[in-house]
C-alpha positions as CSV (number, residue, x, y, z in Angstrom):
1,M,0.0,0.0,0.0
2,P,1.5,3.4,-0.9
3,K,2.7,5.5,2.0
4,I,4.1,9.0,2.3
5,F,7.9,8.8,2.7
6,E,8.7,12.5,3.1
7,L,6.4,15.1,4.5
8,L,7.2,18.8,4.5
9,G,10.9,18.1,3.8
10,Y,11.6,15.3,6.3
11,P,11.0,11.5,6.3
12,L,7.7,10.7,7.9
13,G,9.5,8.7,10.7
14,D,11.6,11.7,11.6
15,R,9.9,13.2,14.7
16,S,12.9,15.1,15.9
17,P,12.4,18.6,17.3
18,V,14.1,20.1,14.2
19,A,11.7,18.2,11.9
20,D,8.7,19.0,14.0
21,N,9.5,22.7,14.2
22,A,10.0,22.9,10.4
23,R,6.7,21.1,9.7
24,R,4.8,23.4,12.1
25,K,6.0,26.4,10.0
26,A,5.2,24.5,6.8
27,Y,8.8,25.2,5.8
28,C,10.5,23.5,2.8
29,P,14.2,22.9,3.4
30,F,14.9,22.1,-0.2
31,R,13.9,25.6,-1.5
32,G,14.6,27.4,1.8
33,Q,11.2,29.0,1.9
34,S,7.6,28.1,2.9
35,C,6.2,25.1,1.2
36,D,4.1,26.1,-1.8
37,G,2.8,22.5,-2.5
38,G,5.0,22.1,-5.6
39,G,3.8,21.8,-9.1
40,N,0.0,22.5,-9.3
41,R,-0.8,21.3,-5.8
42,Y,-1.7,24.8,-4.8
43,M,-5.2,23.4,-5.7
44,T,-5.0,21.2,-2.6
45,Q,-4.5,24.0,-0.1
46,I,-6.1,23.3,3.2
47,D,-8.0,26.0,5.1
48,L,-6.9,25.6,8.7
49,A,-10.0,27.3,10.0
50,Q,-12.0,24.3,8.7
51,T,-9.7,21.7,10.3
52,K,-9.4,22.0,14.1
53,E,-6.6,19.4,14.6
54,L,-4.4,20.9,11.9
55,R,-5.1,24.4,13.1
56,H,-3.6,23.4,16.4
57,F,-0.7,21.7,14.8
58,F,0.6,24.6,12.7
59,H,1.9,27.9,13.9
60,S,-0.9,30.3,14.6
61,E,0.1,32.8,11.9
62,L,-0.6,30.2,9.2
63,K,-4.1,30.3,7.7
64,R,-3.8,27.9,4.8
65,V,-1.2,25.2,4.1
66,P,-0.5,23.1,1.0
67,A,-0.5,19.4,1.1
68,G,3.2,19.2,1.4
69,V,3.9,15.7,0.4
70,C,7.5,15.3,-1.0
71,S,7.6,11.6,-1.9
72,I,5.6,8.4,-1.8
73,Q,6.9,4.9,-1.2
74,L,4.8,2.3,-3.0
75,H,6.4,-0.6,-1.1
76,G,8.5,-0.6,2.0
77,D,11.6,-2.0,0.3
78,E,11.6,0.2,-2.8
79,A,13.0,3.7,-3.4
80,P,10.4,6.5,-2.9
81,W,8.9,8.3,-5.9
82,I,9.4,12.1,-5.7
83,V,6.2,13.9,-6.4
84,C,7.3,17.5,-5.7
85,P,9.6,19.3,-8.2
86,H,11.2,21.4,-5.4
87,R,12.1,18.2,-3.5
88,L,13.7,16.7,-6.7
89,F,15.7,19.8,-7.5
90,A,15.7,23.5,-6.4
91,F,18.5,26.0,-6.8
92,R,19.7,27.5,-3.5
93,K,22.8,29.2,-2.1
94,G,24.2,26.1,-0.4
95,M,26.0,23.9,-3.0
96,D,25.0,20.3,-3.1
97,G,26.1,17.4,-5.4
98,P,23.4,17.6,-8.0
99,Q,23.5,21.4,-8.2
100,G,27.3,21.4,-8.5
101,R,27.2,18.6,-11.2
102,L,24.7,20.6,-13.3
103,L,26.6,23.8,-13.1
104,Q,29.8,22.1,-14.1
105,L,28.1,20.5,-17.1
106,A,26.6,23.8,-18.2
107,F,29.3,26.5,-17.5
108,E,33.0,27.1,-17.3
109,P,34.6,26.6,-13.9
110,G,34.4,29.7,-11.7
111,A,31.7,31.5,-13.7
112,R,29.1,33.5,-11.7
113,V,25.6,32.4,-12.7
114,G,22.2,34.0,-12.1
115,V,19.2,31.8,-11.6
116,F,15.8,33.0,-13.0
117,P,12.8,30.8,-12.2
118,Q,9.5,30.5,-14.1
119,V,10.6,32.4,-17.2
120,R,7.8,32.8,-19.8
121,V,8.6,33.7,-23.4
122,S,5.8,34.2,-25.9
123,Q,5.6,35.4,-29.4
124,R,3.0,35.6,-32.2
125,R,4.4,36.2,-35.6
126,R,3.1,35.5,-39.1
127,G,0.1,33.7,-37.7
128,R,2.4,31.3,-35.7
129,I,2.4,31.1,-31.9
130,F,5.2,30.3,-29.6
131,A,4.6,30.2,-25.8
132,C,6.8,28.4,-23.2
133,T,7.4,28.7,-19.5
134,F,10.7,27.4,-18.4
135,D,11.3,26.1,-14.8
136,Y,14.6,27.9,-14.7
137,V,16.8,29.9,-17.0
138,L,20.5,30.2,-16.0
139,M,22.8,32.8,-17.5
140,E,26.3,33.9,-16.7
141,L,26.4,37.3,-15.0
142,R,28.8,39.9,-16.2
143,S,28.7,43.3,-14.5
144,G,25.5,42.1,-12.8
145,M,23.7,41.5,-16.2
146,P,22.8,38.3,-17.9
147,A,25.3,37.5,-20.8
148,G,26.4,34.7,-23.0
149,N,24.1,31.7,-23.9
150,P,21.2,30.6,-21.8
151,V,20.9,27.3,-20.0
152,I,17.3,26.0,-19.6
153,V,16.6,23.6,-16.7
154,E,13.4,21.6,-16.5
155,V,12.5,19.6,-13.4
156,M,10.3,16.6,-14.0
157,S,8.9,15.1,-10.8
158,C,6.2,12.5,-10.9
159,S,2.5,12.8,-10.7
160,T,0.1,11.1,-8.3
161,S,-3.1,9.4,-9.1
162,G,-6.2,11.1,-8.0
163,G,-6.7,8.8,-5.0
164,N,-10.0,7.7,-3.5
165,G,-11.9,10.0,-1.2
166,A,-13.9,7.2,0.4
167,R,-10.6,5.4,1.3
168,R,-8.9,8.6,2.3
169,S,-6.2,8.2,-0.2
170,Q,-6.4,11.6,-1.9
171,I,-3.3,13.7,-1.4
172,A,-4.8,16.2,1.1
173,Q,-6.4,13.4,3.1
174,A,-3.2,11.3,3.2
175,F,-1.2,14.5,4.2
176,Q,-3.6,15.2,7.1
177,D,-3.6,11.7,8.4
178,A,0.2,11.2,8.2
179,L,0.9,14.6,9.8
180,L,-1.3,13.8,12.8
181,G,0.3,10.4,13.3
182,R,-2.6,8.3,12.1
183,E,-2.5,5.3,9.8
184,H,-2.7,6.7,6.3
185,R,-3.0,5.5,2.7
186,A,-1.3,7.6,0.0
187,P,-2.3,7.9,-3.7
188,G,-0.3,5.9,-6.2
189,I,1.9,7.2,-9.0
190,N,0.5,8.2,-12.4
191,Y,3.4,6.9,-14.5
192,R,1.9,7.6,-17.9
193,Q,0.9,11.1,-17.1
194,V,4.4,12.2,-16.2
195,E,5.9,10.5,-19.2
196,A,3.4,12.2,-21.5
197,R,3.9,15.5,-19.8
198,M,7.6,15.4,-20.3
199,V,7.5,14.2,-24.0
200,S,5.1,17.1,-24.9
201,Q,7.8,19.6,-23.8
202,L,11.0,17.6,-24.2
203,F,11.8,18.3,-27.9
204,V,10.6,21.9,-28.3
205,K,12.3,23.1,-25.1
206,S,15.5,21.4,-26.2
207,Q,15.1,22.8,-29.6
208,V,14.8,26.3,-28.2
209,G,17.9,26.0,-26.0
210,K,19.9,24.9,-28.9
211,A,18.6,27.7,-31.2
212,W,19.6,30.3,-28.5
213,G,23.1,28.9,-28.5
214,G,22.7,27.2,-25.1
215,K,21.6,23.9,-23.7
216,T,18.5,22.4,-22.1
217,F,18.8,20.0,-19.1
218,W,16.1,17.8,-17.8
219,I,16.3,16.8,-14.2
220,I,14.6,13.4,-13.6
221,Q,14.6,10.8,-10.9
222,D,16.4,7.5,-11.7
223,L,13.1,5.6,-11.2
224,L,11.4,7.6,-14.0
225,G,14.4,6.9,-16.3
226,E,14.0,3.2,-15.6
227,Y,10.3,3.4,-16.3
228,I,10.9,5.1,-19.6
229,S,13.5,2.5,-20.6
230,K,11.0,-0.3,-19.7
231,T,8.0,1.1,-21.5
232,T,9.4,2.8,-24.7
233,A,11.9,2.0,-27.4
234,L,14.3,4.5,-25.8
235,K,17.0,2.8,-23.7
236,L,18.7,5.5,-21.7
237,E,21.7,3.3,-20.9
238,S,22.7,3.7,-24.6
239,F,22.9,7.5,-24.2
240,K,25.4,7.9,-21.3
241,T,27.7,10.8,-22.1
242,E,30.2,13.1,-20.5
243,E,29.4,16.2,-22.5
244,P,26.0,18.0,-23.0
245,L,24.3,17.4,-26.3
246,D,21.0,18.7,-27.8
247,I,18.8,16.8,-25.3
248,N,20.2,16.2,-21.8
249,F,19.0,14.2,-18.8
250,L,20.6,14.5,-15.3
251,S,19.3,11.6,-13.3
252,L,19.1,11.9,-9.4
253,A,18.7,9.1,-6.9
254,Y,18.4,8.3,-3.2
255,D,21.2,6.4,-1.6
256,K,20.5,3.1,0.1
257,P,19.6,2.4,2.8
258,F,16.9,5.0,2.6
259,S,17.5,7.4,5.5
260,A,14.9,7.9,8.2
261,K,16.4,11.3,9.1
262,G,16.3,14.4,7.0
263,P,16.4,16.4,4.9
264,V,17.7,13.6,2.8
265,Q,20.1,14.7,0.0
266,L,20.0,13.1,-3.4
267,R,23.0,12.2,-5.5
268,A,23.7,12.8,-9.2
269,A,23.4,9.3,-10.6
270,E,23.8,9.4,-14.4
271,F,24.0,11.8,-17.2
272,Y,22.5,11.1,-20.6
273,G,22.5,13.0,-23.9
274,G,21.4,12.7,-27.4
275,F,20.6,14.7,-30.6
276,L,17.5,16.3,-32.0
277,R,16.3,15.0,-35.4
278,P,18.1,16.8,-38.2
279,A,16.1,19.0,-40.5
280,G,14.7,17.2,-43.5
281,K,11.5,16.2,-45.1
282,P,8.3,16.6,-43.1
283,D,7.7,14.0,-40.5
284,F,5.0,13.3,-37.9
285,S,7.6,13.9,-35.2
286,D,7.4,17.6,-36.2
287,I,4.4,17.8,-33.9
288,L,6.9,17.9,-31.1
289,L,8.8,20.8,-32.5
290,T,8.1,24.4,-33.4
291,D,8.7,26.2,-36.7
292,E,8.6,29.7,-35.2
293,L,11.4,30.2,-32.7
294,P,11.7,33.6,-31.0
295,P,15.1,35.3,-31.1
296,K,17.3,35.1,-28.1
297,E,16.7,38.8,-27.6
298,A,13.1,38.0,-26.6
299,L,14.5,36.0,-23.7
300,L,17.0,38.6,-22.7
301,K,14.3,41.2,-22.6
302,V,12.4,39.2,-20.1
303,L,15.5,38.4,-18.0
304,K,16.8,42.0,-17.9
305,A,13.5,43.1,-16.4
306,R,14.1,40.8,-13.4
307,K,16.7,40.0,-10.8
308,P,18.1,36.5,-10.3
309,V,16.7,34.8,-7.2
310,V,20.1,33.5,-6.4
311,Q,23.7,33.9,-7.8
312,L,26.0,30.9,-7.8
313,R,29.7,30.3,-8.5
314,V,30.4,27.3,-10.6
315,P,32.7,24.8,-8.7
316,I,36.3,24.8,-9.9
317,D,36.8,21.1,-9.2
């Protein structure tokens, strides 16, 4: 039966004062801010005024909290599936292994890099429409301004099934029961949805990164990579590489044994890369691409109107 593995940043079994205090503040240690539910789970926000037990659990200044489920373990002896993008990967000032690995793949050692989250670029020209929102855009900073070629980073956590309200397996119900120390039943993983969601963006966002002179990196969990290899003709093991290419996957994993104390850090497991289809005669795979790419200047216009949320120095070794 699926169970929550990590709740508001800590393994469910971690009842230490540090974990308890962070949970009462609804604090996410992975992004260094209050939990926002991750992905589109803002729709599962819980009104504490309507839930007496939760109102007493959380700090009094909180009025609403998201269902802060980070990961779900389908079976006790298996690795958890990460269901929150911030838990899978989030840029922050403290350098960890996955963040350092990505920066070293994308930039020259020692470069100062600005991180811009949720960057939307849209354009309508000659009757053609382009509209994309990127999880992160990274650019080298020179004299405090973005310069050079952009690096797009997309974080692909997994989706949950809807759950069953009568069995209290919907995400908000499981969150409440687990937080209050009750027996709980978590929703399962919607494997096909996350695979379809990624494929619908994979090629066009990689195409855009290449057209702007940069690269696009996809952050995935190793479990998702294994699922893709088992259910499609794409065998990721054939695409291991040391250098970034047109399409890039950085796979992250939990270490075994799975820690009962947190926050649990992930490790960079594997790096995969491949090429986009070369231009040629029309093909049905064109449905995954765009034929109206905005110029890099459209991106720079958006970035120059904002400030990076964090600045990072690329590790030298």
